[in-house]
ZAMARGU-4260 file (C-alpha; in steps of 0.2 Angstrom, whole numbers, plus 5000, padded with zeros to 4 digits):
<rodrens>
0) 5088/4945/4848 | 5087/4949/4864 | 5072/4954/4875 | 5081/4970/4883 | 5070/4971/4899
5) 5078/4980/4913 | 5069/4975/4931 | 5075/4989/4946 | 5090/4995/4935 | 5094/4975/4931
10) 5096/4969/4914 | 5084/4952/4909 | 5085/4944/4893 | 5075/4929/4895 | 5064/4931/4885
15) 5043/4928/4889 | 5032/4912/4885 | 5020/4914/4872 | 5005/4924/4879 | 5014/4926/4895
20) 5008/4943/4907 | 5020/4954/4915 | 5017/4948/4931 | 5021/4929/4930 | 5035/4933/4921
25) 5043/4946/4936 | 5038/4934/4947 | 5049/4921/4937 | 5062/4932/4938 | 5062/4933/4959
30) 5053/4949/4960 | 5041/4943/4972 | 5032/4960/4980 | 5023/4959/4962 | 5006/4951/4971
35) 4995/4940/4963 | 4978/4945/4970 | 4965/4945/4956 | 4971/4936/4939 | 4960/4952/4930
40) 4966/4967/4934 | 4954/4972/4945 | 4962/4973/4965 | 4979/4981/4959 | 4992/4969/4969
45) 5004/4968/4954 | 5003/4984/4951 | 5023/4993/4941 | 5029/5006/4935 | 5034/5003/4915
50) 5043/5017/4909 | 5037/5026/4924 | 5018/5021/4922 | 5008/5013/4934 | 4999/4997/4923
55) 4990/4981/4932 | 5005/4969/4926 | 4992/4954/4925 | 4984/4964/4911 | 5002/4968/4904
60) 5009/4957/4890 | 5030/4954/4894 | 5033/4955/4880 | 5028/4974/4878 | 5041/4977/4889
65) 5054/4973/4877 | 5068/4987/4878 | 5057/4996/4891 | 5062/5000/4912 | 5048/4991/4924
70) 5051/4996/4943 | 5044/4985/4956 | 5040/4989/4974 | 5059/4982/4976 | 5068/4996/4968
75) 5058/5010/4974 | 5072/5012/4988 | 5087/5020/4985 | 5102/5009/4980 | 5111/5012/4996
80) 5094/5007/5005 | 5088/5022/5009 | 5067/5018/5008 | 5059/5032/4997 | 5049/5044/5006
85) 5031/5033/5001 | 5039/5017/5008 | 5042/5030/5025 | 5025/5036/5024 | 5017/5019/5025
90) 5028/5011/5040 | 5027/5027/5048 | 5007/5028/5047 | 5006/5007/5049 | 5000/5009/5032
95) 4993/4991/5030 | 4989/4976/5040 | 4992/4958/5029 | 5002/4969/5017 | 4998/4959/5003
100) 4992/4975/4993 | 5004/4985/5000 | 5014/4984/4987 | 5001/4991/4975 | 4997/5005/4986
105) 5015/5011/4984 | 5019/5009/4966 | 5001/5018/4963 | 5007/5034/4974 | 5022/5034/4970
110) 5018/5038/4950 | 5008/5050/4959 | 5019/5057/4967 | 5031/5057/4951 | 5021/5065/4942
115) 5012/5080/4950 | 5023/5080/4967 | 5019/5079/4983 | 5012/5097/4984 | 4999/5089/4972
120) 4993/5108/4966 | 4981/5098/4951 | 4971/5090/4966 | 4977/5074/4960 | 4981/5066/4978
125) 4968/5074/4986 | 4957/5065/4976 | 4961/5048/4985 | 4946/5039/4980 | 4948/5040/4961
130) 4967/5040/4964 | 4964/5020/4971 | 4953/5015/4961 | 4959/5002/4952 | 4967/4997/4970
135) 4955/4987/4982 | 4963/4983/4999 | 4951/4970/5013 | 4961/4974/5029 | 4963/4990/5032
140) 4949/5001/5027 | 4956/5013/5017 | 4962/5026/5035 | 4978/5018/5038 | 4982/5019/5019
145) 4976/5036/5018 | 4986/5043/5033 | 5002/5036/5027 | 4998/5044/5008 | 4997/5062/5017
150) 5010/5059/5030 | 5004/5056/5045 | 5016/5048/5056 | 5006/5034/5070 | 5021/5022/5075
155) 5028/5025/5091 | 5045/5019/5096 | 5042/5016/5116 | 5056/5013/5129 | 5061/4999/5136
160) 5047/4992/5146 | 5035/5002/5141 | 5026/4993/5125 | 5012/4988/5130 | 4998/5000/5128
165) 5008/5010/5115 | 5010/5006/5096 | 5025/5000/5089 | 5023/4995/5071 | 5023/4977/5065
170) 5039/4967/5065 | 5037/4963/5044 | 5034/4982/5041 | 5051/4985/5036 | 5049/4969/5023
175) 5031/4972/5017 | 5035/4989/5011 | 5049/4984/5001 | 5042/4969/4995 | 5055/4958/5005
180) 5042/4949/5015 | 5038/4933/5011 | 5020/4925/5006 | 5014/4908/5004 | 5022/4908/4986
185) 5037/4919/4987 | 5049/4906/4988 | 5059/4895/4973 | 5057/4876/4976 | 5070/4866/4962
190) 5057/4854/4953 | 5042/4862/4955 | 5027/4852/4949 | 5012/4862/4948 | 4992/4857/4951
195) 4977/4860/4941 | 4959/4853/4947 | 4944/4846/4935 | 4930/4853/4945 | 4911/4848/4942
200) 4899/4854/4931 | 4885/4845/4939 | 4875/4851/4957 | 4873/4834/4961 | 4879/4819/4952
205) 4888/4802/4953 | 4904/4796/4943 | 4901/4785/4932 | 4917/4783/4927 | 4935/4792/4923
210) 4944/4792/4908 | 4964/4800/4910 | 4970/4792/4895 | 4970/4807/4885 | 4976/4819/4900
215) 4993/4807/4902 | 4997/4811/4886 | 5000/4829/4886 | 5018/4833/4888 | 5023/4840/4905
220) 5009/4828/4914 | 5017/4819/4929 | 5000/4809/4936 | 4982/4811/4933 | 4974/4808/4951
225) 4955/4804/4954 | 4943/4797/4969 | 4952/4778/4964 | 4968/4786/4971 | 4961/4795/4985
230) 4960/4787/5003 | 4941/4782/5007 | 4943/4792/5025 | 4931/4803/5029 | 4936/4822/5037
235) 4932/4836/5039 | 4939/4854/5031 | 4937/4863/5043 | 4951/4866/5059 | 4946/4865/5077
240) 4953/4861/5091 | 4938/4848/5093 | 4938/4839/5078 | 4923/4831/5083 | 4911/4848/5083
245) 4911/4846/5064 | 4901/4831/5055 | 4917/4820/5046 | 4908/4818/5026 | 4921/4825/5016
250) 4932/4816/5003 | 4949/4820/4996 | 4941/4814/4979 | 4925/4808/4979 | 4915/4797/4966
255) 4899/4807/4970 | 4899/4826/4968 | 4890/4837/4979 | 4890/4854/4970 | 4895/4865/4953
260) 4914/4867/4957 | 4917/4851/4966 | 4935/4843/4964 | 4933/4829/4953 | 4955/4824/4948
265) 4969/4831/4950 | 4983/4836/4934 | 5000/4838/4940 | 5012/4843/4926 | 5027/4850/4923
270) 5019/4869/4922 | 5002/4875/4925 | 4996/4875/4905 | 5001/4859/4904 | 4989/4855/4918
275) 4975/4862/4914 | 4976/4854/4895 | 4978/4839/4905 | 4959/4843/4913 | 4954/4848/4897
280) 4957/4831/4890 | 4949/4820/4905 | 4934/4813/4900 | 4921/4811/4915 | 4903/4800/4913
285) 4891/4807/4925 | 4875/4800/4933 | 4863/4816/4937 | 4855/4815/4953 | 4840/4829/4960
290) 4847/4841/4970 | 4840/4855/4982 | 4849/4873/4984 | 4838/4880/4999 | 4839/4875/5016
295) 4819/4873/5020 | 4817/4863/5004 | 4831/4850/5010 | 4823/4848/5028 | 4804/4843/5018
300) 4800/4826/5014 | 4806/4820/4999 | 4818/4831/4996 | 4835/4823/4987 | 4848/4816/5002
305) 4866/4823/5000 | 4874/4812/5009 | 4862/4795/5011 | 4873/4781/5020 | 4883/4791/5032
310) 4882/4783/5047 | 4881/4790/5067 | 4901/4792/5065 | 4900/4805/5056 | 4891/4813/5067
315) 4879/4822/5055 | 4863/4825/5065 | 4849/4818/5054 | 4857/4812/5036 | 4838/4809/5030
320) 4833/4827/5031 | 4848/4834/5026 | 4853/4842/5043 | 4870/4843/5048 | 4868/4851/5066
325) 4853/4856/5076 | 4851/4866/5093 | 4836/4867/5103 | 4834/4873/5121 | 4825/4886/5131
330) 4824/4895/5147 | 4806/4896/5156 | 4793/4895/5145 | 4793/4907/5130 | 4774/4905/5128
335) 4769/4912/5147 | 4784/4925/5143 | 4772/4934/5125 | 4755/4931/5137 | 4765/4943/5148
340) 4770/4956/5135 | 4761/4972/5132 | 4768/4974/5113 | 4775/4958/5103 | 4783/4959/5087
345) 4788/4943/5075 | 4797/4948/5059 | 4808/4936/5047 | 4827/4941/5041 | 4836/4934/5028
350) 4858/4936/5025 | 4866/4929/5011 | 4883/4923/5007 | 4898/4934/5004 | 4915/4929/5000
355) 4931/4932/5012 | 4937/4938/4995 | 4957/4939/5005 | 4969/4946/4993 | 4981/4931/4993
360) 4971/4916/4987 | 4973/4899/4993 | 4985/4887/4991 | 5001/4879/4995 | 5016/4867/4990
365) 5023/4853/4997 | 5043/4847/4997 | 5053/4836/5003 | 5065/4840/5015 | 5082/4830/5024
370) 5077/4827/5041 | 5089/4837/5056 | 5097/4819/5061 | 5100/4817/5041 | 5091/4800/5044
375) 5077/4800/5026 | 5067/4817/5024 | 5050/4824/5029 | 5036/4831/5019 | 5035/4851/5023
380) 5018/4857/5017 | 5019/4878/5014 | 5003/4885/5014 | 4993/4897/5018 | 4982/4895/5034
385) 4977/4902/5048 | 4980/4883/5059 | 4995/4875/5053 | 4996/4864/5068 | 4980/4857/5066
390) 4980/4854/5045 | 4997/4844/5053 | 4988/4834/5063 | 4975/4831/5048 | 4988/4828/5033
395) 4996/4814/5047 | 4976/4804/5052 | 4973/4808/5034 | 4989/4798/5026 | 4994/4790/5044
400) 5010/4798/5044 | 5018/4802/5062 | 5019/4821/5066 | 5036/4822/5066 | 5036/4816/5048
405) 5028/4833/5045 | 5031/4851/5046 | 5015/4865/5041 | 5022/4882/5038 | 5014/4899/5034
410) 5025/4911/5028 | 5014/4930/5031 | 4998/4926/5026 | 4988/4940/5012 | 4972/4940/5023
415) 4959/4927/5029 | 4943/4932/5039 | 4942/4912/5043 | 4942/4908/5026 | 4958/4899/5029
420) 4954/4890/5045 | 4950/4878/5032 | 4962/4862/5024 | 4956/4864/5003 | 4972/4862/4996
425) 4982/4854/5009 | 4975/4836/5008 | 4977/4835/4988 | 4992/4842/4986 | 4999/4830/5000
430) 4992/4815/4988 | 5001/4821/4974 | 5020/4823/4983 | 5017/4807/4993 | 5015/4800/4976
435) 5026/4807/4964 | 5039/4811/4978 | 5042/4828/4969 | 5040/4845/4975 | 5019/4851/4970
440) 5009/4866/4969 | 4992/4870/4970 | 4987/4889/4970 | 4969/4895/4968 | 4963/4908/4955
445) 4952/4921/4959 | 4938/4910/4949 | 4941/4895/4961 | 4940/4907/4975 | 4923/4909/4972
450) 4917/4893/4964 | 4927/4882/4976 | 4933/4891/4992 | 4920/4895/5006 | 4907/4909/5010
455) 4899/4917/5026 | 4885/4905/5029 | 4868/4911/5023 | 4856/4911/5038 | 4836/4914/5039
460) 4831/4922/5054 | 4814/4921/5060 | 4811/4933/5078 | 4799/4935/5089 | 4797/4945/5107
465) 4789/4953/5118 | 4788/4967/5133 | 4779/4974/5147 | 4774/4992/5141 | 4789/4999/5151
470) 4800/4989/5138 | 4805/4976/5150 | 4806/4961/5138 | 4800/4946/5144 | 4801/4933/5129
475) 4812/4930/5116 | 4810/4918/5103 | 4821/4913/5089 | 4819/4899/5072 | 4835/4901/5063
480) 4840/4892/5047 | 4859/4890/5041 | 4865/4885/5023 | 4876/4874/5025 | 4881/4870/5008
485) 4883/4855/5001 | 4898/4853/5017 | 4895/4854/5034 | 4912/4862/5040 | 4908/4872/5053
490) 4891/4874/5050 | 4886/4865/5068 | 4900/4878/5076 | 4893/4892/5067 | 4876/4889/5071
495) 4878/4888/5090 | 4889/4901/5090 | 4875/4913/5081 | 4864/4909/5092 | 4875/4909/5107
500) 4881/4926/5112 | 4870/4935/5103 | 4853/4926/5112 | 4863/4929/5128 | 4868/4951/5127
505) 4849/4956/5132 | 4841/4947/5147 | 4825/4942/5145 | 4816/4926/5157 | 4808/4916/5142
510) 4820/4912/5129 | 4816/4901/5114 | 4830/4894/5099 | 4826/4879/5086 | 4840/4880/5074
515) 4846/4871/5060 | 4860/4869/5050 | 4856/4860/5033 | 4866/4852/5017 | 4862/4858/4999
520) 4869/4858/4982 | 4879/4873/4982 | 4897/4880/4987 | 4900/4875/5005 | 4899/4890/5018
525) 4914/4890/5033 | 4919/4901/5045 | 4918/4919/5042 | 4923/4936/5053 | 4908/4935/5065
530) 4905/4918/5064 | 4886/4916/5064 | 4886/4931/5076 | 4883/4945/5063 | 4869/4935/5054
535) 4858/4932/5070 | 4863/4949/5079 | 4855/4957/5060 | 4840/4951/5065 | 4838/4954/5083
540) 4845/4972/5084 | 4833/4977/5070 | 4817/4968/5081 | 4824/4979/5095 | 4822/4995/5085
545) 4806/4990/5080 | 4801/4985/5098 | 4804/5003/5105 | 4796/5010/5090 | 4779/5000/5096
550) 4783/5004/5113 | 4785/5025/5108 | 4802/5022/5117 | 4820/5027/5113 | 4831/5012/5106
555) 4844/5017/5117 | 4833/5017/5129 | 4824/5001/5127 | 4842/4994/5125 | 4849/5001/5143
560) 4835/4994/5152 | 4837/4974/5143 | 4857/4975/5141 | 4867/4958/5154 | 4876/4967/5168
565) 4892/4966/5174 | 4887/4954/5189 | 4877/4941/5177 | 4878/4924/5171 | 4881/4925/5149
570) 4865/4913/5150 | 4859/4908/5134 | 4845/4894/5129 | 4860/4882/5119 | 4867/4879/5137
575) 4883/4870/5139 | 4892/4879/5127 | 4892/4895/5138 | 4897/4888/5153 | 4916/4893/5153
580) 4910/4910/5147 | 4912/4925/5162 | 4910/4946/5159 | 4927/4947/5165 | 4928/4965/5159
585) 4910/4974/5158 | 4910/4991/5147 | 4894/4989/5137 | 4889/5004/5147 | 4902/5016/5141
590) 4900/5010/5125 | 4881/5014/5124 | 4888/5031/5133 | 4900/5033/5117 | 4883/5034/5106
595) 4875/5043/5118 | 4886/5057/5113 | 4886/5055/5094 | 4868/5056/5097 | 4868/5070/5106
600) 4883/5080/5096 | 4879/5077/5079 | 4874/5091/5066 | 4882/5078/5053 | 4864/5082/5042
605) 4869/5100/5041 | 4870/5104/5021 | 4862/5087/5017 | 4857/5087/4997 | 4838/5096/4996
610) 4826/5083/4995 | 4837/5069/5002 | 4830/5061/5020 | 4841/5058/5036 | 4840/5045/5046
615) 4851/5037/5062 | 4851/5020/5069 | 4863/5012/5083 | 4866/4992/5085 | 4874/4981/5098
620) 4884/4965/5099 | 4893/4955/5113 | 4908/4942/5108 | 4914/4928/5117 | 4935/4930/5116
625) 4939/4911/5109 | 4929/4896/5104 | 4921/4884/5118 | 4930/4867/5123 | 4948/4875/5123
630) 4959/4884/5113 | 4979/4880/5117 | 4992/4890/5113 | 5013/4885/5118 | 5024/4900/5116
635) 5048/4898/5119 | 5059/4913/5123 | 5076/4912/5125 | 5092/4923/5127 | 5103/4923/5113
640) 5122/4926/5114 | 5120/4942/5109 | 5110/4948/5122 | 5094/4947/5109 | 5079/4937/5114
645) 5070/4921/5101 | 5051/4922/5104 | 5043/4909/5095 | 5024/4905/5093 | 5011/4895/5085
650) 4998/4910/5076 | 4998/4914/5061 | 5001/4932/5055 | 4990/4938/5042 | 4984/4956/5046
655) 4978/4953/5066 | 4994/4961/5072 | 4995/4945/5083 | 5016/4945/5079 | 5017/4964/5085
660) 5008/4960/5101 | 5016/4947/5106 | 5034/4958/5103 | 5028/4971/5117 | 5021/4959/5129
665) 5037/4949/5128 | 5048/4967/5130 | 5038/4972/5146 | 5041/4955/5153 | 5058/4955/5151
670) 5059/4977/5152 | 5068/4976/5136 | 5064/4987/5119 | 5053/4979/5105 | 5066/4979/5093
675) 5080/4968/5103 | 5063/4953/5101 | 5065/4942/5085 | 5049/4933/5085 | 5046/4916/5072
680) 5028/4910/5070 | 5018/4900/5060 | 5028/4884/5059 | 5025/4867/5068 | 5043/4867/5071
685) 5043/4881/5081 | 5034/4877/5097 | 5024/4861/5106 | 5003/4867/5102 | 4994/4881/5093
690) 4976/4879/5089 | 4977/4894/5076 | 4975/4911/5073 | 4954/4912/5076 | 4940/4916/5084
695) 4947/4931/5090 | 4963/4919/5101 | 4980/4928/5094 | 4979/4943/5109 | 4972/4932/5120
700) 4978/4914/5121 | 4993/4915/5112 | 4998/4934/5121 | 4994/4925/5136 | 5005/4912/5134
705) 5018/4922/5128 | 5016/4930/5143 | 5019/4918/5154 | 5035/4911/5145 | 5043/4930/5147
710) 5039/4931/5165 | 5045/4913/5168 | 5061/4918/5157 | 5065/4935/5166 | 5063/4926/5185
715) 5076/4913/5180 | 5087/4925/5170 | 5085/4935/5188 | 5090/4921/5197 | 5104/4915/5186
720) 5110/4931/5190 | 5110/4930/5208 | 5119/4915/5210 | 5133/4917/5196 | 5135/4934/5206
725) 5134/4927/5222 | 5120/4939/5227 | 5105/4934/5238 | 5088/4933/5233 | 5079/4941/5219
730) 5090/4959/5220 | 5095/4960/5203 | 5087/4972/5193 | 5082/4968/5175 | 5085/4981/5162
735) 5086/4980/5142 | 5102/4976/5141 | 5110/4972/5157 | 5108/4966/5176 | 5110/4976/5191
740) 5113/4965/5206 | 5115/4974/5220 | 5129/4986/5210 | 5136/4972/5199 | 5131/4973/5182
745) 5130/4959/5170 | 5127/4964/5152 | 5115/4951/5145 | 5128/4943/5133 | 5140/4939/5148
750) 5125/4931/5156 | 5120/4921/5142 | 5139/4916/5141 | 5139/4911/5159 | 5124/4902/5157
755) 5130/4892/5141 | 5147/4889/5149 | 5140/4882/5166 | 5128/4871/5156 | 5115/4877/5161
760) 5104/4882/5145 | 5086/4881/5156 | 5092/4897/5164 | 5090/4905/5147 | 5073/4900/5141
765) 5057/4895/5145 | 5040/4887/5139 | 5022/4895/5142 | 5005/4887/5137 | 4987/4894/5138
770) 4971/4883/5136 | 4961/4899/5130 | 4948/4892/5145 | 4938/4901/5156 | 4932/4915/5140
775) 4928/4932/5142 | 4916/4943/5133 | 4920/4957/5121 | 4907/4972/5116 | 4904/4983/5102
780) 4890/4998/5098 | 4887/5006/5081 | 4879/5018/5074 | 4877/5030/5057 | 4868/5044/5051
785) 4862/5041/5035 | 4856/5051/5020 | 4843/5044/5005 | 4840/5050/4989 | 4823/5045/4987
790) 4823/5048/4970 | 4837/5035/4967 | 4840/5025/4982 | 4855/5032/4982 | 4865/5031/4999
795) 4875/5041/5010 | 4886/5039/5029 | 4887/5057/5035 | 4894/5049/5050 | 4900/5034/5057
800) 4904/5029/5075 | 4911/5013/5084 | 4910/5010/5100 | 4925/4994/5109 | 4927/4984/5124
805) 4944/4976/5120 | 4947/4979/5139 | 4968/4984/5140 | 4971/4991/5120 | 4989/4981/5118
810) 4993/4990/5103 | 4981/5007/5099 | 4986/5011/5081 | 4984/4993/5078 | 4967/4988/5086
815) 4959/5006/5078 | 4964/4996/5063 | 4957/4979/5067 | 4941/4990/5070 | 4942/5001/5053
820) 4944/4984/5044 | 4928/4976/5053 | 4917/4990/5049 | 4923/4993/5032 | 4919/4973/5025
825) 4905/4972/5036 | 4898/4989/5026 | 4901/4979/5011 | 4892/4963/5016 | 4878/4977/5020
830) 4877/4986/5005 | 4883/4977/4992 | 4892/4961/4992 | 4886/4947/4988 | 4888/4928/4979
835) 4876/4925/4967 | 4872/4906/4960 | 4863/4901/4942 | 4849/4888/4942 | 4861/4877/4944
840) 4869/4881/4959 | 4884/4887/4949 | 4894/4903/4957 | 4890/4918/4944 | 4901/4931/4954
845) 4916/4923/4951 | 4929/4938/4949 | 4932/4955/4958 | 4924/4967/4944 | 4905/4958/4945
850) 4907/4953/4966 | 4908/4972/4972 | 4922/4976/4984 | 4922/4991/4996 | 4936/5004/4987
855) 4941/5018/4994 | 4928/5029/4988 | 4915/5018/4999 | 4921/5019/5016 | 4920/5033/5027
860) 4930/5037/5040 | 4924/5029/5056 | 4927/5037/5074 | 4932/5024/5085 | 4931/5023/5103
865) 4939/5011/5115 | 4931/5008/5133 | 4943/5008/5147 | 4942/4991/5154 | 4955/4981/5162
870) 4952/4961/5159 | 4950/4950/5176 | 4957/4933/5162 | 4966/4941/5145 | 4984/4945/5147
875) 4987/4961/5156 | 4970/4965/5156 | 4967/4962/5137 | 4954/4956/5125 | 4950/4952/5108
880) 4945/4963/5093 | 4946/4957/5077 | 4929/4951/5074 | 4920/4960/5084 | 4918/4974/5075
885) 4910/4968/5060 | 4893/4961/5070 | 4884/4978/5074 | 4889/4987/5057 | 4873/4979/5045
890) 4857/4980/5059 | 4864/4997/5065 | 4863/5003/5045 | 4849/4994/5044 | 4843/5004/5058
895) 4848/5020/5054 | 4839/5017/5033 | 4821/5011/5045 | 4823/5029/5050 | 4826/5039/5035
900) 4813/5029/5026 | 4799/5021/5036 | 4804/5004/5028 | 4809/4992/5038 | 4822/4983/5027
905) 4823/4963/5033 | 4837/4956/5019 | 4853/4959/5016 | 4864/4967/5007 | 4852/4985/5004
910) 4859/4988/4989 | 4852/5006/4979 | 4838/4995/4969 | 4831/4987/4982 | 4830/5003/4992
915) 4822/5013/4977 | 4809/4999/4973 | 4804/5000/4993 | 4802/5019/4996 | 4792/5018/4978
920) 4782/5005/4984 | 4780/5015/5001 | 4775/5030/4991 | 4762/5023/4981 | 4754/5010/4996
925) 4753/5029/5005 | 4754/5018/5025 | 4763/5023/5038 | 4782/5020/5045 | 4771/5008/5057
930) 4762/4998/5042 | 4775/4995/5030 | 4779/4979/5027 | 4798/4974/5028 | 4806/4972/5013
</rodrens>
């Protein structure tokens, strides 16, 4: 009997496997526009239409589609290729960033419009928060998606040489809206084997024995890998240009497990089902060990030691005290500074674990392909990574492979936010591929993303601050404890960054910091947007507001009186980490002016429900435009025979917009249009080296390399054209498709052919390199007005304003999207996101439905303002703006909440129940706002 399903008007007769969901069936048929995001019907990335009705295909049994018509995003366009109106609107509005969720939004919107029409007489499309309650986006902040639905056009098509400062669309845009963009697993690999991981149920244990015999008897199981098969080499899963900044404390598979969820064994089989069954049949005997979950307790005498026996070569600061790293520094003498102060305020703040929640989970596929010279094979790893080159370096070091034997490539990456600056799958998949000489795939489930990936570091920050009566700061002192979890990946760097720029933003003659990154038996923490600064800034900006109250000053005046000035050095107690940091452009004063204007002209409290209280608050942030110690990028560009250009960069694209900006930079340098530049990225074959896309370096570092390469090529083209035409000097003018040499015009095709004929290929290609040092700083400020219902704890954002100093704004639409997305993600971390652990350290919030992500209804439209500055270091005056918008959001909201309720909340997230309870307690105590203890 025929199955009889039609997908995008094509018949498919192969029956689904028992229990197979429609999403998996469609992807196996080659419809890769259907995305795997959550496995539970929570995110909507897999939305398709069945007989015109939108469904979450991960929940829809494939067998139910028998005899029905299924439409995926690939089938929205007309047969002649004409885009569906919804696809056009998403393209014109740049209604996406990484694009992984876009197909789901398109299918939901198209179905709504088909049912209700674009005029929407019954208001269905006016109520987008309800319409999109089944669709999540982690990148955009939803404003761009709403604009796309409503037909607001943002994308421009700038003329030749005028791309920078305008808003051309992303190069991948047409592929994103048609579902043909290829993410990590959107490829078919012949002979593919599937890996599943057995994970530890214990927070701390030694593996006594592993019996794999029953697992190997499962039909389809090809191998079971344990610690006995893995190299003994210690390494860090964190990826940095300088490997020495991270402790080497990790093994591919270890005989000691240090958190519930750590991988114990890997099963490789013909199918995921067989691999899962193999995992169930492995028998492990554990010897349980004492465990510790609290960072302060972990440092105390007698606490269980997690990494006992590891020597100084691992760069662990104090193994015996579970201290992965520590920072101590002082400028002046804080005791003297507090003695000079008229007012001293002291408080302790706590921030929580937050999951990155990128919709594309971690994963990779490794396979062998012939070398270009035909002499054997090399290993290719297709991975969802921010750092292809650093991952290749680590894989080669781990398995003793020459770098020319390994290629790492990333397609489009479906979100990252720092989580994929990590090697969590490539190491174990490489082990299996080398062992079996077969292609192997490992793709995390959503639950594994919570149990086995990384989180934001929880911080405890004790702050003491003093000031004279006129508001001049005299001293700042901090004690910071970061819980890095079972492994130290990123722990030291996050600690240093967190106490670096945050400390340096305010001038005080006396500063002291004591900070510790501490091992505990819980899921490891790692790189996360803000990289420690958001945690420490939450504390510092909160105490600045409290200090202002005690001084009887306007909090903005107190900040204006003490902020770093444009002619000053960036000075922090941690010293050497900030030596190459400079204020190469200064827009902090403009950011403060934006906030001042918002406060002065604000009427958002009008119409607040009766009985509700309102408040307003602001916060500032300063962030470096890259990590210390160098961040390298290469770029290569060449003129093709048809007169178009090929640009190659190593930087990964995951919604950060770097590919768009890189094309803009190259187009202007070559006086051409962006459509004449094709870009290759995220591939170790593309260029010599690229440290990776993290620390907001995609524009600041890789963009500078692109600029240098494009300018060099422009000079070479003019020079070669002058020689070829006999025109002396550099009188040739490079145009979009021609070179004019004193009246003689050559097309670029003719010029390229001439160079090829004359055996001068160097004339039509160039390379650029930039090290990312020295570094500049970017500034941000955020302001909220909120309303709070004291009877329920419900909070509403009445107005949200963000000011950003991004230097020269290369692409206003994309840069605004970065700000809005950062604000939305930060609001999630401020109001409800929290990775919860049980008493044994196991993650209990392992699905989106019990880990609360911001939805369309949760995110206000933020007013975004850019300062007008021109950076002297960054390419064409640009600075970074990917991480920094996240940083001031939580303290700004907490300050507004303090203003509204009289309660200083010192712990995140600011959940509704906690707010209600604190208000009720304050009312019962009948204390004044100044006397209310922190909540």
